[in-house]
C-alpha positions in Angstrom: -0.6 -14.1 -55.8 0.8 -14.3 -52.2 1.2 -11.1 -50.1 2.2 -10.5 -46.5 1.4 -7.3 -44.6 3.8 -6.1 -41.8 2.5 -3.5 -39.4 4.5 -1.7 -36.7 2.8 0.7 -34.2 5.1 3.4 -33.0 4.6 6.3 -30.6 4.1 8.8 -33.4 3.5 6.8 -36.6 2.1 3.4 -37.6 4.1 1.8 -40.4 2.6 -0.6 -42.9 4.4 -2.6 -45.6 3.0 -5.1 -48.1 5.5 -7.6 -49.7 4.9 -9.8 -52.7 6.4 -13.1 -51.6 7.7 -14.1 -55.0 9.0 -10.8 -56.5 9.9 -8.9 -53.3 8.0 -5.9 -54.6 6.8 -3.7 -51.7 4.2 -1.1 -51.0 4.4 1.0 -47.9 2.4 3.6 -46.0 2.8 5.6 -42.9 -0.2 6.9 -40.9 -0.4 8.8 -37.6 -0.8 6.5 -34.6 -4.0 6.6 -32.7 -2.8 6.4 -29.0 -6.3 6.0 -27.5 -6.9 2.9 -29.7 -3.9 1.7 -31.8 -6.1 -0.7 -33.7 -7.8 2.2 -35.5 -4.6 3.2 -37.2 -3.7 -0.4 -38.0 -7.0 -1.2 -39.7 -7.4 2.2 -41.5 -3.8 2.1 -42.6 -4.1 -1.4 -44.0 -7.3 -0.6 -45.9 -5.8 2.6 -47.3 -2.6 0.8 -48.4 -4.5 -2.0 -50.1 -6.9 0.3 -51.9 -4.0 2.5 -53.2 -2.4 -0.5 -54.9 -5.5 -2.3 -56.1 -5.4 -5.2 -53.5 -8.2 -6.8 -51.7 -8.3 -8.0 -48.1 -8.4 -11.6 -49.4 -5.0 -11.1 -51.1 -3.3 -10.9 -47.7 -2.1 -14.4 -46.6 -0.2 -13.3 -43.6 -0.8 -10.3 -41.3 2.3 -9.8 -39.1 2.1 -7.3 -36.4 4.6 -5.7 -33.9 2.7 -4.1 -31.1 3.4 -1.9 -28.1 0.2 -2.6 -26.3 1.9 -4.7 -23.6 4.8 -2.3 -23.2 2.5 0.7 -22.9 0.3 -1.1 -20.4 3.3 -1.4 -18.0 4.7 2.1 -18.8 1.4 3.8 -18.2 0.6 1.8 -15.1 -2.6 0.5 -16.6 -2.1 -3.2 -15.7 -5.1 -4.9 -14.3 -5.5 -5.7 -10.5 -3.9 -9.1 -10.1 -4.7 -11.7 -7.4 -1.8 -13.9 -6.5 -1.8 -17.4 -4.9 1.5 -18.6 -3.3 2.6 -21.4 -1.1 1.8 -20.9 2.6 4.6 -18.9 4.3 5.6 -17.0 1.1 2.9 -14.3 1.0 5.5 -11.5 0.9 7.6 -12.9 -2.0 7.1 -9.8 -4.2 7.6 -7.4 -1.3 10.9 -9.0 -0.3 12.1 -9.1 -3.9 15.8 -8.9 -4.6 18.5 -6.8 -2.8 19.2 -4.6 -5.8 18.8 -0.9 -6.1 19.5 0.9 -9.3 21.8 4.0 -9.3 24.8 4.9 -7.3 25.9 3.7 -3.8 23.4 6.0 -2.1 20.6 5.2 -4.5 18.7 3.4 -1.8 18.2 6.8 0.0 16.2 8.4 -2.8 15.0 5.4 -4.8 11.2 5.1 -4.6 10.6 1.3 -4.6 7.9 0.5 -7.1 4.6 -1.0 -5.9 4.3 -4.8 -6.7 2.0 -5.6 -9.6 0.1 -7.9 -7.2 -0.5 -6.0 -3.9 -0.2 -7.8 -0.5 -4.0 -7.5 0.1 -4.5 -9.4 -3.1 -2.1 -12.2 -2.2 -3.4 -15.4 -0.5 -1.7 -18.6 0.6 -2.3 -22.2 -0.5 -1.7 -24.7 2.3 0.7 -27.0 0.4 4.4 -27.7 -0.1 6.3 -29.4 -2.9 9.9 -30.4 -2.2 12.9 -29.4 -4.2 13.1 -33.0 -5.5 9.5 -32.8 -6.8 8.0 -35.0 -4.1 5.0 -33.9 -2.1 5.9 -32.7 1.4 2.4 -31.4 2.3 -0.7 -32.2 0.2 -2.8 -29.3 -0.9 -5.7 -28.5 1.5 -8.4 -27.7 -1.0 -11.0 -26.7 1.6 -8.6 -24.2 3.3 -7.6 -22.8 -0.1 -11.3 -22.2 -1.1 -11.7 -20.4 2.1 -8.6 -18.2 1.6 -9.8 -17.4 -2.0 -12.9 -15.7 -0.6 -10.7 -12.8 0.5 -10.1 -12.0 -3.2 -13.7 -11.6 -4.1 -14.0 -8.2 -2.4 -10.7 -6.9 -3.9 -11.9 -6.5 -7.5 -9.2 -8.6 -9.0 -9.3 -8.9 -12.8 -6.8 -11.8 -13.3 -5.2 -14.5 -11.2 -1.7 -15.8 -10.9 -0.7 -19.2 -9.3 3.0 -19.5 -8.3 3.9 -22.3 -5.8 7.3 -23.3 -4.5 9.2 -25.8 -6.6 6.4 -26.1 -9.2 8.9 -26.0 -12.0 9.9 -29.6 -10.9 6.4 -30.9 -10.2 3.4 -28.7 -11.3 0.8 -31.1 -9.8 -0.3 -28.6 -7.0 -0.3 -25.6 -9.4 -2.7 -27.5 -11.7 -5.0 -28.3 -8.7 -5.0 -24.7 -7.5 -5.6 -23.4 -11.1 -8.6 -25.8 -11.4 -10.1 -24.5 -8.1 -9.5 -20.8 -9.1 -11.3 -21.5 -12.4 -14.3 -22.8 -10.4 -14.3 -20.0 -7.9 -13.6 -17.2 -10.5 -15.0 -18.6 -13.8 -14.7 -15.2 -15.6 -11.1 -14.4 -14.8 -8.0 -15.5 -16.7 -5.6 -17.7 -14.7 -1.8 -17.6 -15.4 0.3 -20.5 -14.0 4.0 -20.2 -13.4 5.0 -23.6 -14.7 3.5 -22.7 -18.1 5.0 -19.2 -18.2 8.5 -19.8 -16.7 9.3 -23.4 -15.6 12.6 -22.4 -14.0 14.0 -22.2 -10.5 14.2 -18.9 -8.5 10.8 -18.3 -7.1 10.9 -14.5 -7.1 11.7 -14.2 -10.8 9.1 -16.9 -11.6 6.5 -15.1 -9.5 7.2 -11.7 -10.9 7.2 -12.9 -14.5 3.9 -14.7 -14.1 2.3 -11.8 -12.3 3.4 -9.5 -15.1 1.8 -11.8 -17.6 -1.5 -11.6 -15.7 -1.2 -7.8 -15.4 -1.2 -7.2 -19.2 -3.3 -10.2 -20.1 -6.8 -8.6 -20.2 -5.7 -5.6 -22.2 -3.7 -7.6 -24.7 -6.4 -10.2 -25.1 -9.0 -7.5 -25.7 -6.8 -5.8 -28.3 -6.0 -9.0 -30.1 -9.6 -10.2 -30.2 -10.8 -6.8 -31.4 -8.1 -6.6 -34.1 -8.9 -10.1 -35.3 -12.6 -9.3 -35.5 -11.9 -6.1 -37.4 -9.7 -7.9 -39.9 -12.3 -10.6 -40.4 -15.0 -8.0 -40.9 -12.8 -6.3 -43.5 -12.6 -9.6 -45.3 -9.1 -10.8 -44.6 -8.8 -14.6 -44.3 -5.1 -14.7 -43.8 -3.3 -15.7 -40.5 -2.6 -13.0 -37.9 0.7 -13.4 -36.0 2.3 -11.1 -33.4 6.0 -10.4 -33.0 7.6 -11.7 -29.8 10.2 -9.8 -27.7 12.9 -12.3 -29.0 12.2 -11.5 -32.6 10.1 -14.5 -33.4 6.4 -14.8 -34.2 3.6 -16.2 -32.1 -0.1 -16.9 -32.9 -2.9 -14.8 -31.5 -4.0 -17.7 -29.3 -0.5 -17.9 -27.7 -0.4 -14.1 -27.4 -3.6 -14.1 -25.4 -2.3 -16.8 -23.0 1.3 -15.5 -22.6 1.4 -11.8 -23.5 4.5 -11.2 -21.3 6.4 -12.4 -24.4 5.2 -9.2 -26.2 6.8 -6.6 -23.8 9.5 -5.7 -26.4 7.5 -6.6 -29.5 7.7 -3.2 -31.1 11.5 -2.6 -31.0 12.2 -6.3 -32.0 10.7 -5.6 -35.5 13.4 -3.1 -36.4 16.2 -5.5 -35.4 14.5 -8.3 -37.4 14.3 -6.0 -40.4 18.0 -5.0 -40.0 19.0 -8.6 -40.0 17.2 -9.2 -43.2 18.7 -6.1 -44.9 22.2 -6.8 -43.6 22.1 -10.4 -44.9 21.3 -9.2 -48.5 23.8 -6.3 -48.3 26.6 -8.6 -47.3 27.3 -7.3 -43.7 27.5 -9.6 -40.7 28.2 -7.2 -37.9 25.8 -4.4 -37.5 24.9 -1.8 -34.8 21.2 -0.7 -35.3 19.8 2.8 -34.7 16.1 2.8 -34.8 15.0 6.4 -34.2 11.3 7.2 -34.2 9.2 10.1 -33.0 9.3 9.2 -29.3 12.4 7.1 -28.6 15.4 5.4 -30.1 16.2 1.7 -29.9 19.7 0.3 -30.4 21.0 -3.2 -30.7 24.0 -5.3 -31.8 24.0 -7.9 -34.5 27.0 -10.3 -34.5 27.6 -12.8 -37.3 24.2 -12.1 -38.7 22.5 -12.9 -35.3 21.1 -10.3 -32.9 22.1 -10.8 -29.3 19.5 -12.3 -27.0 19.2 -11.7 -23.3 17.3 -13.7 -20.7 15.6 -10.7 -19.2 13.2 -8.1 -20.5 13.1 -4.6 -18.8 10.3 -2.1 -19.2 10.6 0.9 -16.9 11.1 -0.5 -13.3 9.9 -4.0 -14.3 12.4 -6.7 -15.1 11.0 -10.1 -16.0 12.6 -13.4 -16.9 11.6 -13.6 -20.6 13.9 -14.0 -23.6 14.2 -10.8 -25.7 16.6 -9.2 -28.1 19.2 -7.1 -26.3 17.7 -3.8 -27.2 18.4 -0.6 -25.2 16.0 2.3 -25.4 16.6 6.0 -24.8 14.1 8.8 -24.8 15.5 10.5 -27.9 13.2 10.8 -30.9 12.1 13.3 -33.4 9.5 14.5 -31.0 11.8 14.8 -28.0 11.3 18.2 -26.3 14.2 20.6 -25.7 14.1 22.6 -22.5 16.4 24.7 -20.3 15.7 24.1 -16.6 15.6 27.3 -14.5 17.8 25.8 -11.9 20.8 24.6 -14.0 20.4 26.8 -17.2 21.7 23.8 -19.1 20.1 22.6 -22.3 18.3 19.2 -22.0 16.6 17.2 -24.7 13.9 14.6 -23.8 12.8 12.2 -22.5 9.5 13.9 -22.7 8.1 13.8 -26.2 5.5 15.8 -28.2 4.4 12.4 -29.6 1.8 12.2 -32.4 -0.6 14.6 -30.8 0.2 17.5 -31.0 3.6 16.6 -32.3 6.5 19.0 -33.2 5.7 22.7 -33.9 6.7 22.2 -37.6 3.8 19.8 -38.0 1.3 22.6 -37.5 -0.9 20.3 -35.4 -0.9 22.6 -32.3 2.5 21.8 -30.9 4.2 24.6 -29.0 7.3 23.0 -27.5 10.6 23.0 -29.5 11.6 19.4 -30.5 14.4 17.6 -32.3 12.4 17.7 -35.5 12.0 21.5 -35.2 15.7 21.9 -34.7 16.3 19.8 -37.9 13.9 22.0 -39.8 15.6 25.2 -38.6 19.1 23.9 -39.7 17.8 23.0 -43.1 18.2 19.2 -42.6 14.4 18.8 -43.2 13.7 21.0 -46.2 10.7 19.2 -47.6 7.4 18.0 -46.3 7.1 14.6 -44.7 5.3 11.6 -46.2 6.4 12.4 -49.7 5.4 16.1 -49.4 1.9 15.4 -48.2 2.7 16.9 -44.8 4.2 20.4 -45.2 6.6 21.7 -42.5 6.3 25.1 -40.9 9.9 26.4 -40.7 8.8 29.8 -39.4 7.0 28.2 -36.5 9.9 25.9 -35.8 12.3 28.9 -35.7 10.0 30.7 -33.2 10.0 27.6 -31.0 13.8 27.1 -31.1 14.2 30.8 -30.5 12.9 30.2 -26.9 15.8 27.9 -26.3 18.3 30.4 -27.8 16.9 33.2 -25.6 17.2 31.1 -22.5 20.8 30.3 -23.3 21.7 33.7 -24.7 22.9 32.4 -28.1 21.8 32.6 -31.8 18.9 30.4 -33.0 21.1 28.3 -35.3 23.5 27.6 -32.4 20.6 26.6 -30.3 19.2 24.2 -33.0 22.7 22.7 -33.5 23.0 22.2 -29.7 19.7 20.3 -29.6 20.9 18.0 -32.3 24.3 17.5 -30.6 22.7 16.5 -27.3 20.2 14.1 -28.8 23.1 12.5 -30.8 25.1 12.1 -27.6 22.1 10.5 -25.9 22.0 7.9 -28.7 25.8 7.5 -28.6 25.5 6.6 -24.9 22.9 3.9 -25.6 25.0 2.4 -28.4 28.0 2.2 -26.0 25.9 0.0 -23.7 25.3 -2.6 -26.4 28.8 -2.5 -27.8 31.7 -1.3 -25.7 30.2 -2.3 -22.3 29.6 -5.8 -23.7 33.2 -6.2 -24.8 32.7 -5.2 -28.5 34.7 -2.7 -30.5 32.2 -0.5 -32.4 34.9 0.0 -35.1 34.3 -3.7 -36.1 30.7 -2.9 -36.9 28.7 -1.1 -39.5 25.9 1.2 -38.3 22.4 0.9 -39.8 20.1 3.9 -39.3 16.4 3.6 -39.8 13.0 4.7 -38.4 11.5 8.0 -39.4 14.3 10.1 -37.9 17.3 7.6 -37.9 18.7 8.5 -41.3 18.9 12.2 -40.3 21.2 11.4 -37.5 23.0 8.1 -38.5 25.9 9.8 -40.3 26.7 11.9 -37.1 26.3 8.8 -34.9 28.6 6.8 -37.2 31.2 9.5 -36.8 30.9 9.3 -33.0 31.1 5.5 -33.0 33.6 5.2 -35.8 31.4 2.6 -37.2 31.5 2.4 -41.1 29.8 2.2 -43.4 26.6 3.9 -42.2 23.8 2.0 -44.0 20.5 3.5 -44.8 18.2 0.8 -46.2 15.4 1.4 -48.7 12.2 2.6 -47.0 14.0 3.1 -43.6 10.9 4.7 -42.0 9.0 1.4 -42.3 11.9 -1.1 -41.7 10.2 -2.2 -38.4 7.2 -3.3 -40.5 9.7 -5.0 -42.9 11.0 -7.0 -39.9 7.5 -7.9 -38.8 6.8 -9.2 -42.3 10.0 -11.2 -42.8 10.6 -13.0 -39.4 9.5 -16.5 -38.5 7.4 -18.4 -36.0 9.1 -19.2 -32.7 8.3 -21.5 -29.7 10.4 -21.8 -26.6 10.5 -24.0 -23.5 12.8 -24.1 -20.5 13.8 -26.4 -17.7 15.9 -25.9 -14.7 18.8 -28.3 -14.4 21.0 -27.4 -11.5 24.0 -29.8 -11.6 27.7 -29.4 -11.7 29.5 -30.6 -14.8 31.1 -33.5 -12.9 27.7 -34.7 -11.7 26.1 -35.2 -15.1 27.0 -36.7 -18.5 26.6 -36.0 -22.1 24.1 -38.8 -22.4 21.8 -37.5 -19.7 21.8 -34.0 -21.2 21.3 -35.3 -24.7 18.2 -37.3 -23.5 16.7 -34.3 -21.8 17.4 -31.9 -24.7 16.0 -34.4 -27.2 12.7 -34.6 -25.3 12.5 -30.8 -25.0 13.2 -30.5 -28.7 10.3 -32.8 -29.5 8.1 -30.9 -27.2 8.6 -27.5 -28.9 8.4 -29.1 -32.3 5.0 -30.5 -31.5 3.8 -27.2 -30.1 5.0 -25.3 -33.2 3.3 -27.9 -35.4 0.1 -27.1 -33.5 0.5 -23.5 -34.7 0.5 -24.5 -38.3 4.2 -25.1 -39.0 5.0 -28.6 -40.2 8.0 -30.3 -38.7 9.7 -30.5 -42.1 9.8 -26.7 -42.0 11.2 -26.4 -38.5 14.6 -25.7 -37.1 15.3 -26.8 -33.5 18.0 -25.0 -31.5 19.2 -25.3 -27.9 20.6 -22.9 -25.3 22.2 -23.6 -21.9 22.7 -21.3 -18.9 26.1 -21.9 -17.4 27.9 -20.4 -14.4 30.9 -20.9 -12.1 29.7 -22.8 -9.0 28.2 -20.3 -6.6 27.9 -17.4 -9.0 24.8 -15.3 -8.8 24.3 -15.0 -12.5 24.5 -17.2 -15.6 25.9 -16.9 -19.1 23.6 -18.2 -21.9 25.3 -20.2 -24.6 24.1 -21.9 -27.8 24.4 -25.7 -27.7 24.7 -28.4 -30.4 22.7 -31.5 -29.6 24.8 -33.6 -31.9 27.9 -32.9 -29.8 26.2 -34.2 -26.7 25.0 -37.3 -28.5 28.6 -37.8 -29.6 29.9 -37.4 -26.0 31.7 -34.1 -26.7 29.0 -31.6 -25.6 30.1 -30.9 -22.0 33.8 -30.3 -23.1 32.8 -28.0 -25.8 30.3 -26.0 -23.7 33.0 -25.5 -21.0 35.4 -24.1 -23.6 32.7 -21.8 -25.0 31.8 -20.6 -21.5 35.3 -19.7 -20.5 35.8 -17.8 -23.8 32.6 -15.9 -23.4 33.2 -15.1 -19.7 36.6 -13.8 -20.5 35.2 -11.6 -23.3 32.6 -10.2 -21.0 34.6 -9.8 -17.8 38.3 -10.1 -18.9 39.0 -13.1 -16.5 38.3 -16.7 -15.8 38.2 -18.6 -12.5 39.7 -22.0 -11.6 36.3 -23.1 -10.3 33.8 -25.9 -11.2 31.2 -25.2 -13.7 27.5 -25.9 -13.3 24.4 -26.0 -15.4 21.4 -23.8 -14.4 18.8 -23.9 -17.1 18.2 -25.7 -20.4 16.1 -24.2 -23.2 14.8 -25.6 -26.6 13.6 -23.3 -29.4 11.6 -24.3 -32.4 11.8 -21.9 -35.4 9.5 -21.9 -38.4 10.7 -21.6 -42.0 12.3 -18.3 -42.9 10.3 -16.0 -45.1 11.2 -16.6 -48.8 11.1 -13.0 -49.7 13.6 -11.8 -52.4 15.5 -8.5 -52.2 15.1 -6.9 -55.6 18.2 -5.3 -57.1 18.0 -1.9 -58.7 19.2 -0.7 -62.0 22.9 0.2 -62.4 23.9 3.8 -63.1 27.0 5.5 -64.3 27.9 6.9 -60.9 26.5 10.3 -61.6 23.6 11.2 -59.3 22.7 14.4 -61.2 19.5 12.8 -62.6 18.2 12.6 -59.0 18.9 16.2 -58.1 15.9 18.2 -57.0 17.5 21.5 -56.2 20.3 23.3 -54.5 19.8 24.1 -50.8 21.5 25.7 -47.7 22.1 23.9 -44.5 23.7 25.0 -41.2 26.6 22.6 -40.5 29.8 22.7 -38.5 29.2 26.2 -37.3 28.2 27.9 -40.6 25.8 27.9 -43.5 26.9 25.7 -46.3 25.7 24.8 -49.9 24.1 21.4 -50.2 22.1 19.5 -52.8 18.7 17.8 -52.3 18.2 14.4 -54.1 15.2 12.2 -54.7 16.1 8.7 -53.7 13.6 7.2 -56.2 15.8 8.3 -59.1 19.1 7.1 -57.7 20.7 4.0 -59.3 23.3 1.5 -58.2 26.8 2.9 -58.2 25.7 6.5 -57.8 27.9 8.6 -55.6 26.9 11.7 -53.6 29.3 14.0 -51.7 28.1 15.8 -48.5 26.7 18.1 -47.5 23.6 16.5 -49.2 20.0 15.6 -48.3 18.3 12.5 -49.8 14.5 12.5 -49.5 12.0 9.8 -49.8 8.4 9.1 -48.8 9.0 7.9 -45.3 12.4 9.4 -44.2 15.2 11.9 -45.0 18.9 11.0 -45.1 21.5 13.6 -44.2 25.1 13.2 -45.6 27.6 15.3 -43.6 30.4 17.5 -44.9 33.5 15.3 -45.5 31.5 12.2 -46.2 30.4 10.4 -49.3 27.3 8.3 -50.0 27.3 5.4 -52.5 24.2 3.4 -53.6 24.7 -0.4 -53.7 23.0 -2.9 -55.9 20.1 -3.4 -53.5 19.4 0.4 -53.2 21.1 0.8 -49.8 22.9 4.1 -49.1 26.4 3.4 -47.8 28.0 6.5 -46.1 31.7 6.6 -45.4 34.3 9.4 -44.7 35.9 10.8 -47.8 39.4 9.4 -48.5 
């Protein structure tokens, strides 16, 4: 029998999901995250889940893992000390940076510019110069470089980065410098820009490669330790990690280019949502992945999540492909507070996390959180994790009472206010991926998942007017489902800065064909035969002189047929008008070309559930009271395990399961589809 294990590490819980490849049968578990060493929860959770269902480590053929180790390294400022080697005369490339300041017009007055990941004292120059045409202008002075490198030996650097001018055209000098660095610093990892980002724009290329170096030692250590622990456990299956763009990469590639993991964790939820939406028959989806610490939102159009060419974590923005995911500090553990200065209720971004967690968890937490507010309102009447974790409603009421006292209102009003504010925070994030990208949210369904997402999804759907609201089976572990059902991905890029009139379909077809063969060979080296591969292409296009590009999918066959340039021009003008509402009568130019090799999609079936008669009474647990729309109302609690296809539930109602709780609001109705999804819509 063939099994795959998906694991997603969140800020509060680590989710695990085992899938039988042939039947689609699943087993899931949720264990508290161990922030000091995430691998502990991963290994212990995997052992616990397998033992509970009579499986052995040798039964796991694929171990697919979404990790936040690279993300947290940047967020916590725990990146290693990086040494940087640049072309002579460009030592301040990271200090000069780009003339962009976040915030309003006066943002530059108060914005504290972040310190570069490679400080100036750890930056040395290589006497060399490569021309923009790829020809050597000044040969590398190896003796002078070795002398300059001595300055790094007293700086305590833990990783090295090599980024030379125009190396994306001709990497010969970078290879020479990397060889010398390996001789002078044999124990340090060396990241080379032409391998990480072979594109023009030296600042972005330098920053991205330095970021790769900054997280490389910590990621490598985590991956090696995890691999060893899995091997000691007895697992002989292949370990792959989820990339920021929703694909998978091998452990070897993850150790070399960990910058591709910066959005690994959130990407799992989007990948899982794509899989669920495909089987449920929905092409356009807004995703709402609400965990204990934060909420991630994304947009899926025609069954494909939107990709972007940059990945942002805190103040760091690097040129790496990732799913277009926006994150807001709104989770079940987000702490509510009333600042003394403004006397206005605030929720988040600070979180109680997994330790100590919300007050209701009885783990020592004292600050009122979103979870505590839901407990007070009656939205969370049962214990978490299938009743194994009992909730302390009295403690939650005392915590929320501090907010009520600060505002001079009743405790129920305070709890409702906390929920309203966290919902508005998530609503704002969803606007960024929909309305501000030119999409009408009314054309999309909303999928709520994560441990806390189903509690808030109905309310967010009402704000967005996105129907139906979809709650997939096992929503609390959907990120792990995404990790387990995605496929291998390899990408390469090349700068190609030419106007449309100065190139031809034949020239582009030749270059794209070579790039396609390159990624196909690399993916084959990771164990995916070419017969199981899909090769796709993407081009970055802009109006001549523009400062930004628009990425567009490209069809190689059209270029081979002599129709590619004409079609890509049409597609660019249509996308530019959708994004910015206008077009220009200006020449178009290519900027970058990319080729992507994708492995075979997971052949995991989605089991259908038994059909019922529409009456959900068999799943009723008991009657209940909730505070909703300003007053206490009668509701019913249902057990999701006993719901059948076609069952209908009118709100107010609460649907409980092992890993999450779904809230159906007054004036709304939930219906169970044939795959077990809960579809919530307004009553007629």
